[in-house]
Backbone and ligand atoms as CSV (ligand in chain L), in Angstrom:
chain,resi,resn,atom,element,x,y,z
A,1,UNK,N,N,0.879,-1.363,-0.023
A,1,UNK,CA,C,-0.091,0.086,0.123
A,1,UNK,C,C,0.963,1.120,-0.044
A,2,UNK,N,N,0.992,1.750,-1.187
A,2,UNK,CA,C,2.003,3.014,-1.352
A,2,UNK,C,C,1.540,4.231,-0.386
A,3,UNK,N,N,2.484,4.817,0.367
A,3,UNK,CA,C,2.130,5.987,1.124
A,3,UNK,C,C,1.489,5.691,2.490
A,4,UNK,N,N,1.103,4.415,2.799
A,4,UNK,CA,C,0.396,4.117,3.887
A,4,UNK,C,C,1.499,4.149,5.210
A,5,UNK,N,N,1.002,4.833,6.153
A,5,UNK,CA,C,1.711,4.901,7.308
A,5,UNK,C,C,1.423,3.816,8.467
A,6,UNK,N,N,2.624,3.012,8.747
A,6,UNK,CA,C,2.393,2.120,9.707
A,6,UNK,C,C,3.152,2.320,10.881
A,7,UNK,N,N,2.636,1.821,12.211
A,7,UNK,CA,C,3.239,2.213,13.531
A,7,UNK,C,C,4.371,1.269,13.291
A,8,UNK,N,N,5.599,1.637,13.628
A,8,UNK,CA,C,6.799,0.624,13.563
A,8,UNK,C,C,6.707,-0.514,14.202
A,9,UNK,N,N,5.854,-0.678,15.322
A,9,UNK,CA,C,5.787,-1.873,16.009
A,9,UNK,C,C,4.978,-2.952,15.514
A,10,UNK,N,N,4.393,-2.706,14.303
A,10,UNK,CA,C,3.609,-3.516,13.473
A,10,UNK,C,C,4.486,-4.213,12.297
A,11,UNK,N,N,5.633,-4.109,12.468
A,11,UNK,CA,C,6.175,-4.660,11.297
A,11,UNK,C,C,6.002,-6.063,10.946
A,12,UNK,N,N,6.194,-6.915,12.168
A,12,UNK,CA,C,6.024,-8.190,12.008
A,12,UNK,C,C,4.404,-8.787,11.486
A,13,UNK,N,N,3.477,-7.872,11.638
A,13,UNK,CA,C,2.205,-8.390,11.209
A,13,UNK,C,C,1.551,-7.343,10.025
A,14,UNK,N,N,2.586,-6.497,9.481
A,14,UNK,CA,C,2.405,-5.632,8.427
A,14,UNK,C,C,1.983,-6.456,7.194
A,15,UNK,N,N,2.530,-7.777,6.962
A,15,UNK,CA,C,2.111,-8.451,5.780
A,15,UNK,C,C,0.851,-9.005,5.795
A,16,UNK,N,N,-0.116,-8.669,6.755
A,16,UNK,CA,C,-1.617,-9.073,6.820
A,16,UNK,C,C,-2.247,-7.745,6.155
A,17,UNK,N,N,-1.638,-6.590,6.427
A,17,UNK,CA,C,-2.661,-5.526,5.776
A,17,UNK,C,C,-2.885,-5.577,4.512
A,18,UNK,N,N,-4.423,-5.420,4.291
A,18,UNK,CA,C,-4.900,-5.510,2.954
A,18,UNK,C,C,-6.404,-6.200,2.985
A,19,UNK,N,N,-6.836,-6.323,1.838
A,19,UNK,CA,C,-8.203,-7.215,1.712
A,19,UNK,C,C,-8.066,-8.385,1.104
A,20,UNK,N,N,-8.497,-9.511,1.504
A,20,UNK,CA,C,-8.217,-11.024,1.208
A,20,UNK,C,C,-9.617,-11.437,0.717
A,21,UNK,N,N,-9.662,-12.290,-0.364
A,21,UNK,CA,C,-10.876,-12.983,-0.652
A,21,UNK,C,C,-10.407,-14.571,-1.093
A,22,UNK,N,N,-11.388,-15.341,-0.706
A,22,UNK,CA,C,-11.299,-16.720,-0.903
A,22,UNK,C,C,-12.021,-17.531,-0.367
A,23,UNK,N,N,-11.622,-18.771,-0.390
A,23,UNK,CA,C,-12.803,-19.797,0.355
A,23,UNK,C,C,-12.247,-20.760,1.380
A,24,UNK,N,N,-13.185,-21.260,1.895
A,24,UNK,CA,C,-12.721,-22.147,3.147
A,24,UNK,C,C,-13.637,-23.368,3.124
A,25,UNK,N,N,-13.355,-24.431,4.103
A,25,UNK,CA,C,-14.263,-25.582,4.415
A,25,UNK,C,C,-14.551,-25.662,5.922
A,26,UNK,N,N,-15.731,-25.899,6.221
A,26,UNK,CA,C,-15.952,-25.826,7.909
A,26,UNK,C,C,-16.500,-27.407,7.959
A,27,UNK,N,N,-16.190,-27.765,9.363
A,27,UNK,CA,C,-16.518,-29.123,9.818
A,27,UNK,C,C,-16.706,-29.078,11.415
A,28,UNK,N,N,-17.546,-30.102,11.743
A,28,UNK,CA,C,-17.566,-30.186,13.293
A,28,UNK,C,C,-18.453,-31.506,13.500
A,29,UNK,N,N,-18.192,-32.212,14.255
A,29,UNK,CA,C,-18.789,-33.504,14.544
A,29,UNK,C,C,-20.477,-33.440,14.739
A,30,UNK,N,N,-20.965,-32.295,15.226
A,30,UNK,CA,C,-22.269,-31.999,15.353
A,30,UNK,C,C,-23.088,-31.371,13.868
A,31,UNK,N,N,-22.320,-31.215,13.028
A,31,UNK,CA,C,-22.906,-30.198,11.965
A,31,UNK,C,C,-22.771,-31.025,10.544
A,32,UNK,N,N,-23.311,-30.697,9.462
A,32,UNK,CA,C,-22.846,-31.178,8.152
A,32,UNK,C,C,-21.505,-30.328,7.689
A,33,UNK,N,N,-20.428,-30.949,6.970
A,33,UNK,CA,C,-19.426,-30.015,6.304
A,33,UNK,C,C,-19.981,-29.167,5.531
A,34,UNK,N,N,-19.460,-27.928,5.221
A,34,UNK,CA,C,-19.932,-26.888,4.361
A,34,UNK,C,C,-18.773,-26.179,3.834
A,35,UNK,N,N,-19.036,-25.512,2.805
A,35,UNK,CA,C,-18.194,-24.541,2.157
A,35,UNK,C,C,-18.435,-23.065,1.984
A,36,UNK,N,N,-17.522,-22.435,2.210
A,36,UNK,CA,C,-17.874,-20.928,2.229
A,36,UNK,C,C,-16.930,-20.042,1.398
A,37,UNK,N,N,-17.424,-18.674,0.969
A,37,UNK,CA,C,-16.381,-18.038,0.545
A,37,UNK,C,C,-16.267,-16.911,1.550
A,38,UNK,N,N,-15.091,-15.952,1.492
A,38,UNK,CA,C,-14.959,-15.027,2.792
A,38,UNK,C,C,-14.064,-13.805,2.184
A,39,UNK,N,N,-14.435,-12.752,2.675
A,39,UNK,CA,C,-13.696,-11.585,2.761
A,39,UNK,C,C,-13.044,-11.199,3.815
A,40,UNK,N,N,-11.838,-10.951,4.154
A,40,UNK,CA,C,-11.091,-10.453,5.221
A,40,UNK,C,C,-10.368,-9.282,4.902
A,41,UNK,N,N,-10.472,-8.321,5.842
A,41,UNK,CA,C,-9.673,-6.960,5.694
A,41,UNK,C,C,-8.948,-6.741,7.229
A,42,UNK,N,N,-7.802,-6.395,6.923
A,42,UNK,CA,C,-6.889,-6.076,8.070
A,42,UNK,C,C,-6.426,-4.767,7.715
A,43,UNK,N,N,-6.915,-3.792,8.517
A,43,UNK,CA,C,-6.501,-2.145,8.120
A,43,UNK,C,C,-5.764,-1.646,9.349
A,44,UNK,N,N,-5.021,-0.711,9.022
A,44,UNK,CA,C,-4.313,0.148,9.997
A,44,UNK,C,C,-4.752,1.619,9.690
A,45,UNK,N,N,-5.812,1.989,10.485
A,45,UNK,CA,C,-6.409,3.260,10.189
A,45,UNK,C,C,-5.733,4.412,10.808
A,46,UNK,N,N,-5.182,4.145,11.883
A,46,UNK,CA,C,-4.167,5.113,12.740
A,46,UNK,C,C,-2.867,4.777,13.094
A,47,UNK,N,N,-2.024,5.554,13.252
A,47,UNK,CA,C,-0.761,5.451,13.562
A,47,UNK,C,C,-0.671,4.784,15.078
A,48,UNK,N,N,-1.022,3.561,15.229
A,48,UNK,CA,C,-1.331,2.840,16.432
A,48,UNK,C,C,-0.827,1.386,16.331
A,49,UNK,N,N,-0.226,0.625,17.279
A,49,UNK,CA,C,0.151,-0.678,17.173
A,49,UNK,C,C,-0.868,-1.671,17.163
A,50,UNK,N,N,-1.976,-1.373,16.618
A,50,UNK,CA,C,-2.967,-2.480,15.943
A,50,UNK,C,C,-3.465,-2.504,14.803
A,51,UNK,N,N,-3.925,-3.718,14.279
A,51,UNK,CA,C,-4.923,-3.527,13.363
A,51,UNK,C,C,-6.428,-3.976,13.445
A,52,UNK,N,N,-7.164,-3.257,12.606
A,52,UNK,CA,C,-8.707,-3.546,12.749
A,52,UNK,C,C,-9.008,-4.962,11.914
A,53,UNK,N,N,-9.583,-5.776,12.278
A,53,UNK,CA,C,-9.789,-7.104,11.498
A,53,UNK,C,C,-11.329,-7.126,11.454
A,54,UNK,N,N,-11.827,-7.408,10.013
A,54,UNK,CA,C,-13.153,-7.573,9.857
A,54,UNK,C,C,-13.222,-8.826,8.819
A,55,UNK,N,N,-14.127,-9.542,8.954
A,55,UNK,CA,C,-14.415,-10.767,8.162
A,55,UNK,C,C,-15.822,-11.135,7.983
A,56,UNK,N,N,-16.135,-11.619,6.499
A,56,UNK,CA,C,-17.543,-11.716,6.259
A,56,UNK,C,C,-17.480,-13.222,5.303
A,57,UNK,N,N,-18.375,-13.843,5.707
A,57,UNK,CA,C,-18.379,-15.210,4.917
A,57,UNK,C,C,-19.877,-15.433,4.444
A,58,UNK,N,N,-20.013,-16.162,3.326
A,58,UNK,CA,C,-20.995,-16.701,2.782
A,58,UNK,C,C,-20.967,-18.221,2.201
A,59,UNK,N,N,-22.319,-18.756,2.428
A,59,UNK,CA,C,-22.155,-20.188,1.948
A,59,UNK,C,C,-22.058,-20.104,0.391
A,60,UNK,N,N,-21.000,-21.259,0.188
A,60,UNK,CA,C,-20.211,-21.264,-1.232
A,60,UNK,C,C,-21.365,-21.546,-2.436
A,61,UNK,N,N,-22.515,-22.180,-1.835
A,61,UNK,CA,C,-23.397,-22.568,-3.067
A,61,UNK,C,C,-24.576,-21.632,-3.101
A,62,UNK,N,N,-25.317,-21.421,-1.872
A,62,UNK,CA,C,-26.347,-20.631,-1.768
A,62,UNK,C,C,-26.102,-18.906,-1.914
A,63,UNK,N,N,-24.918,-18.599,-1.548
A,63,UNK,CA,C,-24.546,-17.190,-1.192
A,63,UNK,C,C,-25.113,-16.495,-0.046
A,64,UNK,N,N,-25.931,-17.262,0.733
A,64,UNK,CA,C,-26.324,-16.888,2.012
A,64,UNK,C,C,-25.293,-16.483,2.827
A,65,UNK,N,N,-25.634,-15.233,3.616
A,65,UNK,CA,C,-24.538,-14.820,4.626
A,65,UNK,C,C,-24.309,-15.947,5.862
A,66,UNK,N,N,-23.270,-16.336,5.938
A,66,UNK,CA,C,-22.862,-17.311,7.269
A,66,UNK,C,C,-22.246,-16.200,8.451
A,67,UNK,N,N,-21.196,-16.788,8.965
A,67,UNK,CA,C,-20.235,-16.023,9.958
A,67,UNK,C,C,-19.998,-14.775,9.592
A,68,UNK,N,N,-19.756,-13.933,10.641
A,68,UNK,CA,C,-18.970,-12.463,10.424
A,68,UNK,C,C,-18.405,-12.286,11.926
A,69,UNK,N,N,-17.254,-11.565,11.962
A,69,UNK,CA,C,-16.690,-11.162,12.935
A,69,UNK,C,C,-15.779,-10.051,12.819
A,70,UNK,N,N,-15.530,-9.331,13.964
A,70,UNK,CA,C,-14.823,-8.180,13.908
A,70,UNK,C,C,-13.962,-8.009,15.205
A,71,UNK,N,N,-12.652,-7.409,15.156
A,71,UNK,CA,C,-11.804,-7.251,16.236
A,71,UNK,C,C,-10.696,-6.603,16.065
A,72,UNK,N,N,-9.510,-6.770,16.789
A,72,UNK,CA,C,-8.160,-6.113,16.942
A,72,UNK,C,C,-7.271,-6.983,17.166
A,73,UNK,N,N,-6.181,-6.871,16.431
A,73,UNK,CA,C,-4.954,-7.766,16.591
A,73,UNK,C,C,-3.830,-6.707,16.856
A,74,UNK,N,N,-3.084,-7.095,17.996
A,74,UNK,CA,C,-2.045,-5.882,18.281
A,74,UNK,C,C,-1.009,-6.475,18.693
A,75,UNK,N,N,0.327,-5.771,18.414
A,75,UNK,CA,C,1.624,-6.469,18.818
A,75,UNK,C,C,2.016,-5.855,20.380
A,76,UNK,N,N,2.467,-6.583,21.022
A,76,UNK,CA,C,2.893,-6.083,22.389
A,76,UNK,C,C,4.350,-6.038,22.743
A,77,UNK,N,N,5.059,-6.929,21.969
A,77,UNK,CA,C,6.251,-6.985,22.205
A,77,UNK,C,C,6.964,-7.884,21.017
A,78,UNK,N,N,8.438,-7.820,20.575
A,78,UNK,CA,C,8.740,-8.557,19.645
A,78,UNK,C,C,8.266,-9.981,19.428
A,79,UNK,N,N,7.564,-10.551,18.419
A,79,UNK,CA,C,7.131,-11.916,18.561
A,79,UNK,C,C,5.935,-12.247,19.247
A,80,UNK,N,N,5.276,-11.356,19.958
A,80,UNK,CA,C,4.108,-11.599,20.614
A,80,UNK,C,C,2.906,-10.746,20.193
A,81,UNK,N,N,1.734,-11.579,20.079
A,81,UNK,CA,C,0.671,-10.987,19.427
A,81,UNK,C,C,-0.596,-11.034,20.430
A,82,UNK,N,N,-1.504,-10.277,20.386
A,82,UNK,CA,C,-3.078,-10.420,21.235
A,82,UNK,C,C,-3.961,-10.055,20.097
A,83,UNK,N,N,-5.256,-10.677,20.389
A,83,UNK,CA,C,-6.339,-10.503,19.579
A,83,UNK,C,C,-7.501,-10.691,20.490
A,84,UNK,N,N,-8.469,-9.694,20.013
A,84,UNK,CA,C,-9.624,-9.573,20.539
A,84,UNK,C,C,-10.888,-9.754,19.432
A,85,UNK,N,N,-11.849,-10.396,19.601
A,85,UNK,CA,C,-12.754,-10.573,18.580
A,85,UNK,C,C,-14.429,-10.648,19.005
A,86,UNK,N,N,-15.025,-10.144,18.322
A,86,UNK,CA,C,-16.508,-10.057,18.755
A,86,UNK,C,C,-17.276,-10.620,17.687
A,87,UNK,N,N,-18.339,-11.394,17.987
A,87,UNK,CA,C,-19.213,-12.086,17.079
A,87,UNK,C,C,-20.609,-11.920,17.302
A,88,UNK,N,N,-21.164,-11.641,16.412
A,88,UNK,CA,C,-22.841,-11.682,16.326
A,88,UNK,C,C,-23.672,-12.603,16.997
A,89,UNK,N,N,-22.717,-13.839,17.105
A,89,UNK,CA,C,-23.380,-15.261,17.668
A,89,UNK,C,C,-23.453,-15.054,19.271
A,90,UNK,N,N,-22.920,-13.697,19.883
A,90,UNK,CA,C,-22.667,-13.889,21.372
A,90,UNK,C,C,-21.378,-14.448,21.866
A,91,UNK,N,N,-20.374,-14.710,21.057
A,91,UNK,CA,C,-19.019,-15.030,21.538
A,91,UNK,C,C,-18.224,-13.893,21.450
A,92,UNK,N,N,-17.318,-14.016,22.260
A,92,UNK,CA,C,-16.105,-12.877,22.363
A,92,UNK,C,C,-14.927,-13.639,22.971
A,93,UNK,N,N,-13.875,-13.500,21.897
A,93,UNK,CA,C,-12.640,-14.473,22.248
A,93,UNK,C,C,-11.488,-13.279,22.502
A,94,UNK,N,N,-10.738,-13.622,23.528
A,94,UNK,CA,C,-9.467,-12.991,23.918
A,94,UNK,C,C,-8.360,-14.162,23.709
A,95,UNK,N,N,-7.447,-13.465,22.924
A,95,UNK,CA,C,-6.296,-14.610,22.550
A,95,UNK,C,C,-4.992,-14.065,22.855
A,96,UNK,N,N,-4.015,-14.877,23.010
A,96,UNK,CA,C,-2.784,-14.438,23.245
A,96,UNK,C,C,-1.930,-15.289,22.454
A,97,UNK,N,N,-0.837,-14.840,21.623
A,97,UNK,CA,C,0.090,-15.878,20.804
A,97,UNK,C,C,1.471,-15.044,20.263
A,98,UNK,N,N,1.914,-16.004,19.040
A,98,UNK,CA,C,3.152,-15.467,18.578
A,98,UNK,C,C,2.961,-15.194,17.083
A,99,UNK,N,N,3.996,-14.347,16.835
A,99,UNK,CA,C,4.228,-14.275,15.232
A,99,UNK,C,C,5.595,-14.483,14.926
A,100,UNK,N,N,5.773,-15.254,13.721
A,100,UNK,CA,C,7.426,-15.379,13.421
A,100,UNK,C,C,7.249,-15.671,11.908
A,101,UNK,N,N,7.977,-14.992,11.161
A,101,UNK,CA,C,8.066,-15.254,9.778
A,101,UNK,C,C,6.768,-15.254,9.133
A,102,UNK,N,N,5.675,-14.385,9.322
A,102,UNK,CA,C,4.532,-14.621,8.599
A,102,UNK,C,C,3.706,-15.477,9.424
A,103,UNK,N,N,4.028,-16.411,10.151
A,103,UNK,CA,C,3.078,-17.274,10.861
A,103,UNK,C,C,2.645,-16.610,12.049
A,104,UNK,N,N,1.074,-16.855,12.417
A,104,UNK,CA,C,0.704,-16.370,13.564
A,104,UNK,C,C,-0.037,-17.374,14.313
A,105,UNK,N,N,0.317,-17.781,15.672
A,105,UNK,CA,C,-0.466,-18.869,16.198
A,105,UNK,C,C,-1.086,-18.368,17.352
A,106,UNK,N,N,-2.291,-18.459,17.683
A,106,UNK,CA,C,-3.166,-17.685,18.748
A,106,UNK,C,C,-3.925,-18.872,19.451
A,107,UNK,N,N,-4.010,-18.618,20.959
A,107,UNK,CA,C,-4.720,-19.488,21.739
A,107,UNK,C,C,-5.732,-18.555,22.519
A,108,UNK,N,N,-6.960,-19.013,22.748
A,108,UNK,CA,C,-7.820,-18.340,23.468
A,108,UNK,C,C,-7.215,-18.234,24.955
A,109,UNK,N,N,-7.171,-17.249,25.550
A,109,UNK,CA,C,-6.916,-17.060,26.921
A,109,UNK,C,C,-8.277,-17.027,27.809
A,110,UNK,N,N,-9.365,-16.748,26.996
A,110,UNK,CA,C,-10.730,-16.357,27.531
A,110,UNK,C,C,-11.872,-16.452,26.540
A,111,UNK,N,N,-12.949,-17.330,26.563
A,111,UNK,CA,C,-14.101,-16.858,25.787
A,111,UNK,C,C,-15.145,-16.549,26.578
A,112,UNK,N,N,-15.812,-15.408,26.304
A,112,UNK,CA,C,-17.138,-14.878,27.028
A,112,UNK,C,C,-18.177,-15.317,26.160
A,113,UNK,N,N,-19.246,-15.576,26.629
A,113,UNK,CA,C,-20.393,-15.869,26.118
A,113,UNK,C,C,-21.772,-15.235,26.579
A,114,UNK,N,N,-22.641,-14.780,25.366
A,114,UNK,CA,C,-23.979,-14.098,25.986
A,114,UNK,C,C,-24.879,-15.225,26.763
A,115,UNK,N,N,-25.944,-14.946,27.313
A,115,UNK,CA,C,-26.594,-16.183,28.077
A,115,UNK,C,C,-27.077,-17.147,26.746
A,116,UNK,N,N,-27.310,-16.627,25.672
A,116,UNK,CA,C,-27.908,-17.688,25.008
A,116,UNK,C,C,-26.955,-18.222,23.697
A,117,UNK,N,N,-25.658,-17.784,23.805
A,117,UNK,CA,C,-24.523,-18.238,22.888
A,117,UNK,C,C,-24.294,-19.821,22.805
A,118,UNK,N,N,-24.137,-20.089,21.744
A,118,UNK,CA,C,-23.649,-21.795,21.854
A,118,UNK,C,C,-22.217,-21.969,22.610
A,119,UNK,N,N,-22.262,-23.052,23.486
A,119,UNK,CA,C,-20.956,-23.277,24.249
A,119,UNK,C,C,-19.757,-23.360,23.740
A,120,UNK,N,N,-18.972,-22.311,23.656
A,120,UNK,CA,C,-17.452,-22.398,22.944
A,120,UNK,C,C,-16.505,-22.211,24.216
A,121,UNK,N,N,-15.600,-23.156,24.310
A,121,UNK,CA,C,-14.800,-23.204,25.397
A,121,UNK,C,C,-13.276,-22.741,25.065
A,122,UNK,N,N,-12.698,-23.474,23.876
A,122,UNK,CA,C,-11.408,-23.022,23.421
A,122,UNK,C,C,-11.368,-22.834,22.188
A,123,UNK,N,N,-10.631,-21.727,21.471
A,123,UNK,CA,C,-10.352,-21.641,20.209
A,123,UNK,C,C,-8.888,-21.258,19.865
A,124,UNK,N,N,-8.481,-21.929,18.967
A,124,UNK,CA,C,-7.064,-21.749,18.537
A,124,UNK,C,C,-6.996,-21.180,16.996
A,125,UNK,N,N,-6.304,-20.200,16.674
A,125,UNK,CA,C,-6.507,-19.645,15.260
A,125,UNK,C,C,-4.908,-19.644,14.954
A,126,UNK,N,N,-4.684,-20.244,13.554
A,126,UNK,CA,C,-3.374,-20.179,12.981
A,126,UNK,C,C,-3.467,-19.602,11.524
A,127,UNK,N,N,-2.543,-18.726,11.452
A,127,UNK,CA,C,-2.470,-17.720,10.122
A,127,UNK,C,C,-1.171,-17.919,9.542
A,128,UNK,N,N,-1.122,-18.262,8.331
A,128,UNK,CA,C,0.063,-18.067,7.547
A,128,UNK,C,C,-0.147,-17.093,6.437
A,129,UNK,N,N,0.747,-16.165,6.365
A,129,UNK,CA,C,0.964,-15.223,5.258
A,129,UNK,C,C,2.117,-15.615,4.276
A,130,UNK,N,N,1.915,-15.885,2.996
A,130,UNK,CA,C,2.918,-16.232,2.369
A,130,UNK,C,C,2.849,-15.411,0.830
A,131,UNK,N,N,3.308,-14.038,0.912
A,131,UNK,CA,C,3.253,-13.439,-0.202
A,131,UNK,C,C,1.637,-12.798,-0.275
A,132,UNK,N,N,1.166,-13.176,-1.331
A,132,UNK,CA,C,-0.211,-12.739,-1.604
A,132,UNK,C,C,-1.352,-13.942,-1.294
A,133,UNK,N,N,-0.784,-14.762,-0.486
A,133,UNK,CA,C,-1.888,-15.907,0.045
A,133,UNK,C,C,-1.848,-15.826,1.475
A,134,UNK,N,N,-2.930,-15.947,2.009
A,134,UNK,CA,C,-3.287,-16.216,3.547
A,134,UNK,C,C,-4.070,-17.235,3.640
A,135,UNK,N,N,-3.440,-18.105,4.615
A,135,UNK,CA,C,-4.158,-19.356,4.688
A,135,UNK,C,C,-4.328,-19.316,6.372
A,136,UNK,N,N,-5.393,-19.992,6.778
A,136,UNK,CA,C,-5.581,-20.262,8.228
A,136,UNK,C,C,-6.434,-21.430,8.351
A,137,UNK,N,N,-6.295,-21.923,9.707
A,137,UNK,CA,C,-7.077,-22.991,10.402
A,137,UNK,C,C,-7.600,-22.450,11.770
A,138,UNK,N,N,-8.937,-22.995,11.979
A,138,UNK,CA,C,-9.298,-22.520,13.106
A,138,UNK,C,C,-9.756,-23.798,13.874
A,139,UNK,N,N,-9.284,-24.014,15.184
A,139,UNK,CA,C,-9.745,-25.193,15.897
A,139,UNK,C,C,-10.689,-24.955,17.217
A,140,UNK,N,N,-11.646,-25.515,17.451
A,140,UNK,CA,C,-12.319,-24.957,18.634
A,140,UNK,C,C,-12.880,-26.358,19.519
A,141,UNK,N,N,-13.145,-26.061,20.827
A,141,UNK,CA,C,-13.688,-26.949,21.845
A,141,UNK,C,C,-14.979,-26.304,22.176
A,142,UNK,N,N,-16.238,-26.895,21.718
A,142,UNK,CA,C,-17.353,-26.452,21.849
A,142,UNK,C,C,-18.476,-27.517,22.047
A,143,UNK,N,N,-19.627,-27.191,22.778
A,143,UNK,CA,C,-20.629,-27.979,22.769
A,143,UNK,C,C,-20.299,-29.661,23.540
A,144,UNK,N,N,-19.282,-29.641,24.328
A,144,UNK,CA,C,-18.758,-31.119,24.755
A,144,UNK,C,C,-17.958,-31.838,23.807
A,145,UNK,N,N,-17.709,-31.280,22.660
A,145,UNK,CA,C,-16.939,-31.752,21.851
A,145,UNK,C,C,-15.365,-31.504,22.027
A,146,UNK,N,N,-14.417,-32.317,21.912
A,146,UNK,CA,C,-13.079,-32.284,22.174
A,146,UNK,C,C,-12.731,-31.267,21.203
A,147,UNK,N,N,-11.468,-30.380,21.479
A,147,UNK,CA,C,-11.116,-29.433,20.572
A,147,UNK,C,C,-10.459,-30.085,19.303
A,148,UNK,N,N,-10.936,-29.391,18.149
A,148,UNK,CA,C,-10.788,-29.884,16.765
A,148,UNK,C,C,-11.015,-28.932,15.894
A,149,UNK,N,N,-10.648,-29.347,14.506
A,149,UNK,CA,C,-10.975,-28.536,13.570
A,149,UNK,C,C,-12.304,-27.921,13.179
A,150,UNK,N,N,-12.493,-26.601,13.042
A,150,UNK,CA,C,-14.013,-25.999,12.682
A,150,UNK,C,C,-13.709,-25.791,11.063
A,151,UNK,N,N,-12.417,-24.910,11.009
A,151,UNK,CA,C,-12.481,-24.131,9.797
A,151,UNK,C,C,-10.906,-24.307,9.162
A,152,UNK,N,N,-10.858,-24.312,7.764
A,152,UNK,CA,C,-9.546,-23.983,7.254
A,152,UNK,C,C,-10.129,-23.244,5.916
A,153,UNK,N,N,-9.073,-22.154,5.582
A,153,UNK,CA,C,-9.371,-21.499,4.250
A,153,UNK,C,C,-8.124,-21.021,3.830
A,154,UNK,N,N,-8.370,-20.533,2.345
A,154,UNK,CA,C,-7.178,-20.077,1.473
A,154,UNK,C,C,-7.497,-18.861,0.873
A,155,UNK,N,N,-7.001,-17.679,1.341
A,155,UNK,CA,C,-7.538,-16.334,0.691
A,155,UNK,C,C,-6.339,-15.759,-0.182
A,156,UNK,N,N,-6.659,-14.688,-1.029
A,156,UNK,CA,C,-5.736,-14.309,-1.911
A,156,UNK,C,C,-5.763,-12.781,-1.698
A,157,UNK,N,N,-4.801,-12.022,-1.727
A,157,UNK,CA,C,-4.799,-10.484,-1.646
A,157,UNK,C,C,-5.469,-9.776,-2.730
A,158,UNK,N,N,-6.319,-9.239,-2.456
A,158,UNK,CA,C,-7.111,-8.303,-3.684
A,158,UNK,C,C,-6.690,-6.756,-3.937
A,159,UNK,N,N,-6.075,-6.241,-2.824
A,159,UNK,CA,C,-5.288,-4.874,-3.036
A,159,UNK,C,C,-4.049,-4.842,-2.245
L,1,LIG,C1,C,-15.470,-18.511,8.612
L,1,LIG,C2,C,-16.061,-18.388,9.769
L,1,LIG,C3,C,-17.166,-19.292,10.185
L,1,LIG,C4,C,-18.041,-19.878,9.484
L,1,LIG,C5,C,-18.428,-19.778,7.992
L,1,LIG,C6,C,-18.838,-20.693,10.244
L,1,LIG,C7,C,-19.963,-21.501,9.844
L,1,LIG,C8,C,-20.738,-22.438,10.678
L,1,LIG,C9,C,-21.774,-23.001,10.003
L,1,LIG,C10,C,-22.453,-22.988,8.810
L,1,LIG,C11,C,-22.292,-23.732,11.248
L,1,LIG,C12,C,-23.496,-24.750,11.212
L,1,LIG,C13,C,-24.825,-23.864,11.171
L,1,LIG,C14,C,-24.983,-23.159,12.230
L,1,LIG,O1,O,-24.957,-23.445,13.471
L,1,LIG,O2,O,-25.119,-21.913,11.983
L,1,LIG,C15,C,-21.676,-23.494,12.503
L,1,LIG,C16,C,-21.836,-23.964,13.762
L,1,LIG,C17,C,-21.124,-23.629,14.690
L,1,LIG,N1,N,-19.700,-22.728,14.520
L,1,LIG,FE1,FE,-19.049,-21.798,13.070
L,1,LIG,N2,N,-18.345,-20.701,11.334
L,1,LIG,C18,C,-17.216,-19.822,11.565
L,1,LIG,C19,C,-16.561,-19.536,12.625
L,1,LIG,C20,C,-16.965,-20.063,13.911
L,1,LIG,C21,C,-16.029,-19.416,15.009
L,1,LIG,C22,C,-14.976,-18.475,15.103
L,1,LIG,C23,C,-16.552,-20.155,16.232
L,1,LIG,C24,C,-16.147,-19.941,17.428
L,1,LIG,C25,C,-15.699,-19.009,18.076
L,1,LIG,C26,C,-17.730,-21.060,15.654
L,1,LIG,C27,C,-18.530,-21.747,16.562
L,1,LIG,C28,C,-19.544,-22.503,15.786
L,1,LIG,C29,C,-20.454,-23.133,16.893
L,1,LIG,C30,C,-20.295,-23.321,18.569
L,1,LIG,C31,C,-21.410,-23.874,16.075
L,1,LIG,C32,C,-22.415,-24.757,16.536
L,1,LIG,C33,C,-22.341,-26.083,16.028
L,1,LIG,C34,C,-23.723,-26.827,16.649
L,1,LIG,O3,O,-24.690,-26.311,16.744
L,1,LIG,O4,O,-23.652,-28.092,16.536
L,1,LIG,N3,N,-17.791,-20.703,14.307
L,1,LIG,N4,N,-20.557,-22.562,11.978
């Protein structure tokens, strides 16, 4: 992004900045497997050491809107990141993790649920940026099931 000003502490996560589109697959023992399309934006709107993260998905076949979420990814010290995310399903995730050579590994420190949200206990998020390709995997422990894969996706930079 020519001319964009980034806080110097963002250097390790700067490769995320931009708009990404692609597709993914979802699975869990309690549901039928599904495929989705996704748009992700990581933006650095102000000269501060955090990125604004937004995500929207649609069902790959029907185009119906599926999951969406938004949050903040911040750098706290070299090699370390923190993430907070809010979801319209009543789930809020608080993560801590590491960043190294374009790879980000996050584990939930806390998951907070509204009274009617589905029971999510743990979430791990793994992202790899390789040039113009962003891949991620998301594992969760929810609804009494063992912690396991829920999502994997591959996105490409569109700006
Ligand atoms: C790309 C993002 C995501 C997509 C496309 C997605 C899609 C889906 C779909 C289609 C279902 C089954 C139908 C439904 O209950 O609506 C589902 C279920 C579920 N998802 Fe996700 N999801 C995403 C992210 C997440 C995240 C981040 C969490 C937790 C933090 C989560 C937790 C759950 C839970 C708890 C269920 C309920 C399973 C059940 O009722 O048996 N999902 N998801």
